[in-house]
Every structure is written in C-alpha cells, then in structure tokens.
C-alpha positions as MATLAB code, in Angstrom:
seq = 'MSRLSRTVSSLYDLRKKALVTYIVAGDPEPSITVSLMHKMVSAGVDVIELGVPFSDPEAEGPVIQQAHERALRSRTSLLDVMQLVAEFRDKDQSTPVVLMGYLNPIEKMGYEIFAERASGCGIDGTIIVNLPPEEASDLSLCLEQHDIESVYLLAPTTTPERAAKICAHSRGFVYYVSLKGTTGAGSLDVTEVAEKVRDLKTIARIPLFVGFGIKNGQTAAAVGSAADGVVVGSAIVDIMARHEADRGLLENSVVELIREIRSALDALTA';
ca = [
     -19.392   12.986  -71.369;
     -15.960   14.853  -71.435;
     -13.053   14.343  -73.552;
     -11.400   12.515  -70.957;
     -14.189   10.174  -70.081;
     -14.933    9.719  -73.731;
     -11.465    8.859  -74.643;
     -10.834    6.381  -71.719;
     -14.272    4.704  -72.160;
     -13.337    4.107  -75.879;
     -10.101    2.614  -75.017;
     -11.702    0.228  -72.417;
     -14.401   -0.681  -74.965;
     -11.690   -1.582  -77.471;
      -9.714   -3.431  -75.000;
      -6.759   -1.282  -75.781;
      -4.355   -0.543  -72.861;
      -4.364    3.237  -72.336;
      -0.742    4.946  -72.336;
      -0.512    7.981  -70.234;
       2.761   10.271  -70.155;
       3.862   12.881  -67.829;
       6.037   15.933  -68.374;
       6.305   19.362  -66.550;
       5.170   22.233  -68.536;
       8.053   24.698  -69.363;
      10.709   21.983  -68.942;
      13.344   22.482  -69.784;
      11.836   25.637  -71.413;
       8.387   26.466  -72.590;
       9.102   26.437  -76.459;
       9.725   22.613  -76.120;
       6.322   21.690  -74.344;
       3.928   21.925  -77.167;
       5.827   20.196  -79.675;
       6.839   17.493  -77.535;
       3.155   16.947  -76.680;
       2.401   16.597  -80.389;
       5.057   14.103  -80.903;
       4.043   12.123  -77.957;
       0.766   11.836  -79.323;
       1.996   10.655  -82.632;
       4.078    8.074  -81.017;
       1.075    6.515  -79.521;
       0.174    8.503  -76.149;
      -3.525    8.517  -75.351;
      -3.794   11.259  -72.387;
      -1.235   13.776  -71.221;
      -0.437   14.752  -67.887;
       0.805   18.239  -67.703;
       2.702   19.049  -64.539;
       2.156   22.540  -63.100;
       5.617   23.835  -61.928;
       5.703   24.234  -58.110;
       8.272   25.153  -55.878;
       7.457   22.243  -53.088;
       6.323   19.343  -55.096;
       6.305   16.888  -52.076;
       5.183   13.764  -53.881;
       7.958   13.943  -56.442;
      11.461   12.491  -56.293;
      14.630   14.101  -57.432;
      14.154   13.569  -61.217;
      10.553   15.470  -61.276;
      11.593   17.946  -58.679;
      14.442   19.135  -60.713;
      12.017   19.345  -63.717;
       9.786   21.755  -61.727;
      12.892   23.639  -60.636;
      13.968   23.942  -64.628;
      10.524   25.087  -65.323;
      10.479   27.618  -62.548;
      13.716   28.959  -63.745;
      12.080   29.710  -67.198;
       9.295   31.446  -65.141;
       6.549   29.289  -66.073;
       3.418   30.075  -64.215;
      -0.231   28.483  -64.058;
      -1.302   30.884  -66.491;
       1.516   29.961  -68.801;
       0.573   26.356  -68.592;
      -2.888   27.413  -69.597;
      -1.758   29.121  -72.709;
       0.503   26.215  -73.588;
      -2.555   23.862  -73.792;
      -4.281   26.444  -75.725;
      -1.360   26.329  -78.384;
      -1.566   22.535  -78.328;
      -5.475   22.560  -78.860;
      -4.820   24.719  -82.255;
      -3.759   21.343  -84.010;
      -5.219   18.482  -81.144;
      -9.000   18.682  -80.407;
      -9.043   15.183  -79.374;
      -6.158   14.140  -76.775;
      -7.210   14.521  -73.340;
      -5.052   16.758  -71.084;
      -5.000   16.543  -67.393;
      -3.086   18.964  -65.142;
      -1.130   17.466  -62.445;
       0.032   19.522  -59.674;
      -0.671   21.187  -56.289;
      -3.520   23.211  -54.870;
      -1.616   26.331  -53.843;
      -1.549   27.905  -57.369;
      -5.279   27.071  -58.064;
      -6.193   28.760  -54.737;
      -4.063   31.815  -55.426;
      -6.073   32.098  -58.759;
      -9.403   31.246  -57.246;
     -11.398   28.257  -57.833;
     -13.966   29.635  -60.427;
     -11.510   31.692  -62.328;
      -9.379   28.502  -62.536;
     -12.043   26.369  -63.754;
     -13.261   28.886  -66.408;
     -10.052   29.517  -67.792;
      -8.993   25.893  -67.817;
     -12.064   24.945  -69.839;
     -11.490   27.712  -72.053;
      -7.865   26.506  -72.927;
      -9.064   22.838  -73.307;
      -7.982   21.205  -70.265;
     -10.053   18.336  -69.570;
      -9.087   17.171  -65.905;
      -6.991   17.543  -62.729;
      -4.964   15.384  -60.606;
      -4.390   17.518  -57.289;
      -1.952   15.697  -55.155;
      -2.357   17.523  -52.028;
      -6.042   17.623  -52.097;
      -8.231   14.536  -50.892;
     -11.495   14.162  -52.167;
     -13.139   14.912  -48.438;
     -11.551   18.275  -48.925;
     -12.415   18.991  -52.486;
     -16.180   19.507  -52.666;
     -15.802   23.239  -53.478;
     -13.363   22.895  -56.262;
     -14.955   19.770  -57.645;
     -18.285   21.825  -58.055;
     -16.490   24.551  -59.963;
     -14.656   21.995  -62.335;
     -17.964   19.922  -62.856;
     -19.730   23.129  -64.000;
     -16.881   23.536  -66.866;
     -17.025   19.812  -67.568;
     -13.388   19.300  -66.019;
     -13.037   15.962  -64.234;
     -11.202   15.238  -61.039;
      -9.037   12.329  -61.047;
      -7.940   11.002  -57.410;
      -4.980    8.710  -56.186;
      -4.938    5.414  -54.691;
      -1.858    4.277  -52.718;
      -0.411    0.677  -51.745;
      -1.495    1.721  -48.093;
      -5.196    2.641  -48.946;
      -7.569    0.586  -47.135;
     -10.313   -0.926  -49.035;
     -13.096    1.300  -47.285;
     -11.088    4.457  -48.382;
     -10.388    3.223  -51.913;
     -14.242    2.839  -52.369;
     -14.863    6.184  -51.479;
     -11.814    7.695  -53.553;
     -13.292    5.601  -56.596;
     -16.649    6.878  -56.244;
     -15.325   10.550  -56.374;
     -12.827    9.926  -59.357;
     -13.745   10.720  -62.855;
     -12.299    9.503  -66.066;
      -9.972    7.067  -64.460;
      -8.374    6.314  -61.006;
      -4.838    6.406  -60.462;
      -3.073    3.821  -58.454;
       0.373    4.814  -56.968;
       2.175    1.330  -57.348;
       5.121    2.294  -54.958;
       5.195    3.693  -51.506;
       7.221    6.953  -51.530;
       7.932    9.410  -54.121;
       8.073    9.234  -57.934;
      11.229    7.553  -59.191;
      11.880    5.774  -56.078;
      12.261    1.949  -55.418;
      11.864   -0.790  -57.908;
       8.511   -2.363  -58.948;
       7.206   -5.622  -57.528;
       5.290   -6.582  -60.661;
       3.257   -9.459  -58.791;
       2.357   -7.473  -55.907;
       1.184   -4.791  -58.063;
      -0.936   -6.826  -60.139;
      -2.453   -8.782  -57.183;
      -3.342   -5.220  -55.903;
      -4.753   -4.038  -58.915;
      -6.983   -7.052  -59.196;
      -8.361   -6.236  -55.832;
      -8.918   -2.807  -56.580;
     -10.560   -3.492  -59.966;
     -13.300   -5.138  -58.066;
     -13.931   -1.695  -56.100;
     -13.421    0.768  -58.974;
     -16.245    1.323  -61.317;
     -14.051    3.260  -63.885;
     -10.859    2.177  -65.439;
      -7.904    1.846  -63.392;
      -4.259    3.059  -64.448;
      -1.133    2.474  -62.629;
       1.954    4.737  -62.300;
       5.253    5.022  -60.689;
       7.977    2.666  -61.470;
       7.105    1.961  -65.037;
      10.316    2.645  -66.965;
      10.355    0.770  -70.375;
       8.301   -1.633  -72.417;
       8.862   -4.625  -70.169;
       7.676   -2.977  -67.054;
       4.777   -1.526  -68.963;
       3.459   -4.731  -70.222;
       3.993   -6.286  -66.972;
       1.678   -3.781  -65.170;
      -0.594   -3.517  -68.152;
      -1.434   -7.050  -68.002;
      -3.503   -6.426  -64.977;
      -4.344   -2.418  -65.121;
      -6.477   -0.818  -67.765;
      -3.419    1.652  -68.424;
       0.001    2.803  -67.560;
       1.373    6.384  -66.513;
       5.060    6.789  -67.386;
       6.681   10.109  -65.941;
      10.050    9.948  -64.341;
      11.561    7.805  -67.209;
      10.498   10.422  -69.660;
      11.411   13.345  -67.515;
      14.913   11.688  -66.951;
      15.541   11.607  -70.643;
      14.524   15.042  -70.876;
      17.121   16.289  -68.025;
      19.966   14.252  -69.791;
      19.312   15.815  -73.242;
      18.424   19.350  -72.142;
      20.998   20.798  -74.197;
      20.046   19.000  -77.618;
      16.309   19.370  -78.474;
      16.316   17.129  -81.379;
      18.184   14.154  -79.145;
      15.565   14.957  -76.318;
      12.428   14.629  -78.566;
      13.713   11.645  -80.450;
      14.845    9.893  -77.331;
      11.343   10.376  -75.700;
       9.527    9.153  -78.891;
      11.624    6.248  -78.947;
      10.498    5.218  -75.447;
       7.019    5.908  -75.986;
       7.010    3.677  -79.004;
       8.474    0.816  -77.197;
       5.920    1.061  -74.437;
       3.025    1.617  -76.803;
       4.172   -1.711  -78.733;
       4.385   -3.542  -75.538;
       0.914   -2.583  -74.349;
      -0.472   -3.387  -77.887;
       1.206   -6.846  -77.888;
      -1.131   -7.590  -74.818;
      -4.365   -7.315  -76.729;
      -3.084   -8.365  -80.101;
];
C-alpha cells in the first residue's frame, strides 16, 4: 500500500476528516514552497497537493491562474517541482504529496521518465486535470509500476454510470469538484453538495474528498460533515497573493487559516 492510500485509510479508520491543501510550487518564488509545506503539515494538513506551473491551467479561476503565472515568472519547471519535493522529503517522510496539474509537461518529459523521477523524489500521487481515466491507461501503468497513485475528479454533472467508472479507476481517494466552473468561482450550496456526496459515497469504494468553494472553518465543517475530507486551494493561494511581499505574514496567515479549518474538522468527530 502506498503512502497516500496508507494515510487516507488510516484517517478513515480513525474517523478523522482529512485536510488536503493546495499550493502552486514556486509561487511566489521557489524558496518559499518547501518551508510553507512543512508549516502546513505542522498546522494540521494531512495531504499536500502541489500544483505544477503551467501556462494554460484551464480548470483554474483567476486566483490560481495568477499563482501559475507567478511561479512561471520564477521559471519553475516540472523538474524544479520534483526537486522541491525531494527537499521536503529530507525532513518529512510521512506526509503524502500529490502533484496536481496538466498532462502536457508530463508528455514532454515522457511517461516512464516522469514516473521514475517522481517516485525517486517522493511523489505519491497525481491529479491530472485534462486526462480522463479512459485515456490514462499508458501513464497509469507507468505510475503503478512505481507505486504512484492516480486520483480522478468527479463533477456535479457526472452521471452515476460515469461516476462508477471514475471511482473504480481512482486510487487513494476520489476528488469531488463541488462547483460547476473553475476554482474559486461561485458560492457553495452546502445542502446540495452534501446530498450529492451522500449519493456518490454509495458508489465510491474509497474515501471521497470535496474541493472548490471551501474557504474557512465554517464551510469546511459543513462539507466535512458529509465528506471524508476537504481540499482547500483558492483560499490559501489568495492569501499568498495578498502577502507576496512579506514572507513572514504570508506563512503566518496561511497557518492561521489551516488551524481554523483543522479545528472545525476535528470538532466533527470530537
């Protein structure tokens, strides 16, 4: 069992809600990424999603698009992201790291080379936004040979039949995108999300996490009451953009938000 599945399964067995956080590697500059990853874990994060900078992140709203642009201005490449994960692993051998991004840089590197290098630096999973499971068999085979798990996305518009196929292919957890549209868009209808999650959990055989629209402890608790875990991205990246010029304030503000969300989730199972 991989580090990702082992961690997620342990949390599920303990009836503890998982907290997953997303940042873009190299945003606002590479020197911040590893330090912030460690601080997020200390604040209560269970799994880190690390965005791979890309010039056309079509699933992302303005907040995360701008984070990709900042990271690209710092010339952060896929190889750089792997190096940052390797640096993180020098001190943390237990927290799963999942790369979230787009197929294009991986195709350029080559599937087998990517899988070998990703495994070597300590990456545990991938979420590749523009690669549906029906088209992923070649890459998935390479990843599985290196004990890297593929996590897939469910949307509000996903039919039950397709949801069953996606859940069957996903490893570690399955990621439900709670809003139609891009990251950071719209407001969350918690009742609607909870109803959808309950339906999807009758299909999924692995833990179901919910992302998009979770901004604070209140929304995390509302969604976490139905889901097995929550994913927080835009709210953190927005803090990073607002405090780009003050590293100390950036890190402290992110930690404060994470502690608020962690406390709200833990209260659900207290």
